[in-house]
C-alpha positions in Angstrom: -19.8 -5.7 -9.8 -16.1 -5.6 -8.7 -15.1 -5.6 -5.0 -13.3 -2.5 -4.0 -11.5 -4.3 -1.0 -10.9 -7.7 0.5 -13.9 -9.2 2.3 -12.7 -11.0 5.5 -14.2 -14.2 6.8 -13.8 -15.1 10.5 -14.4 -18.5 12.1 -13.4 -18.0 15.7 -10.5 -20.2 16.7 -10.2 -21.6 13.2 -9.8 -19.1 10.4 -9.4 -15.4 9.7 -8.6 -14.3 6.2 -10.0 -13.1 2.9 -13.1 -14.9 1.7 -13.0 -12.7 -1.4 -10.1 -10.6 -2.7 -10.3 -7.0 -4.0 -11.0 -7.1 -7.7 -13.2 -10.2 -7.4 -16.2 -10.0 -9.8 -19.2 -10.8 -7.7 -21.4 -13.6 -9.1 -24.9 -14.7 -8.1 -23.4 -17.8 -6.5 -21.3 -15.7 -4.2 -24.3 -14.1 -2.5 -25.0 -17.0 0.0 -21.3 -17.0 1.1 -21.4 -13.2 1.5 -24.6 -13.4 3.6 -23.2 -16.2 5.7 -20.3 -14.1 6.8 -22.5 -11.1 7.6 -21.9 -9.1 4.5 -25.3 -7.7 3.5 -23.6 -4.7 2.0 -20.3 -4.6 0.1 -18.3 -1.8 -1.4 -17.8 -2.0 -5.2 -15.4 0.0 -7.2 -15.5 1.6 -10.6 -12.4 3.7 -11.1 -12.8 6.6 -13.4 -10.1 7.5 -15.9 -7.2 9.0 -14.1 -7.8 7.2 -10.8 -5.5 4.6 -9.3 -6.5 2.1 -6.6 -4.7 2.5 -3.2 -2.6 -0.7 -3.6 -1.4 0.2 -7.1 -0.5 3.7 -6.0 1.3 2.4 -2.9 3.3 -0.1 -5.1 4.3 2.7 -7.5 5.5 4.9 -4.6 7.3 2.0 -2.8 9.2 1.1 -6.0 10.1 4.8 -6.6 11.5 5.4 -3.1 13.3 2.1 -2.5 16.8 1.3 -3.5 18.2 -1.9 -5.0 19.1 -3.3 -1.6 15.5 -3.3 -0.5 12.5 -5.6 -0.9 8.8 -4.8 -0.9 6.0 -6.6 0.8 2.8 -7.3 -1.0 0.3 -4.5 -0.7 -2.3 -4.9 2.1 -5.0 -2.4 2.8 -3.1 0.3 0.9 0.2 -0.3 2.7 3.5 -1.6 1.6 6.5 -2.2 3.8 10.1 -1.8 2.5 12.6 -4.1 4.1 16.4 -4.2 3.7 17.9 -7.2 2.0 21.4 -6.8 3.4 23.3 -5.0 6.2 23.2 -1.3 5.3 23.2 2.3 6.4 19.9 3.9 5.8 20.0 7.5 4.5 16.8 9.5 4.3 16.3 12.8 2.6 14.3 14.2 5.5 13.3 17.5 3.7 11.9 15.5 0.8 10.1 13.1 3.2 8.4 16.1 4.9 7.5 17.5 1.4 5.9 14.2 0.3 4.0 13.8 3.6 2.6 17.3 3.3 0.9 16.4 -0.1 -1.9 14.6 1.7 -3.5 11.2 1.0 -0.1 9.6 1.0 2.1 8.7 4.1 5.7 7.6 4.0 7.2 6.5 7.3 10.9 5.6 7.7 13.4 4.8 10.4 15.7 7.7 11.3 18.4 8.6 8.8 21.8 7.1 9.5 20.2 4.0 11.1 22.1 0.7 10.6 19.8 -1.8 9.2 20.2 -5.6 9.3 18.8 -7.9 6.6 15.0 -8.1 6.8 14.5 -4.9 8.9 11.6 -2.7 8.0 13.2 0.5 7.0 10.2 2.3 5.5 6.5 1.9 4.6 4.0 3.8 2.5 0.3 3.9 2.8 -2.4 5.5 0.7 -5.2 6.9 2.9 -8.2 6.8 0.6 -9.3 3.8 -1.5 -8.0 5.5 -4.6 -6.0 8.6 -5.6 -5.9 10.5 -8.8 -3.1 10.3 -11.3 -2.6 14.0 -10.6 -1.6 13.2 -7.0 0.9 10.6 -8.3 2.2 13.2 -10.7 2.8 15.6 -7.8 4.7 12.9 -6.0 6.8 12.1 -9.1 7.7 15.7 -9.3 9.2 15.5 -5.8 12.1 13.3 -6.9 11.0 10.2 -5.0 14.1 8.3 -6.2 16.2 10.4 -3.9 14.3 9.6 -0.7 15.6 6.3 0.6 19.2 5.1 0.1 21.0 2.2 1.7 
């Protein structure tokens, strides 16, 4: 079985982080560790043809909406932040942003258009709401001209 999301391990005052990462193939020897961190039940994933995991979908969208002067964070729980890599003026196609956010299952948040951004500032972020979306949903988003959304 393949884990559908990260499994967090918490040792109060010492450690909080993933014991197992999404995509990890659970083996028999993993069971004692899972039980020791209180995980008697885990969510597994088996994507059907045409389905995309939340992190892959968020990465696709973030790449499509960001400009060359931006850097992407690693996906975490279906969210990717988009940061500026230089001093820039952020331009947002607000009507397109509203159109994308009305599709459902996908959220894109940005700073206001015409915001001056300094290097390392978070200018935008995208999140996928469910654990996976269909390729059809991604196709709808591609049809909305994502590349014209964020410019700096």
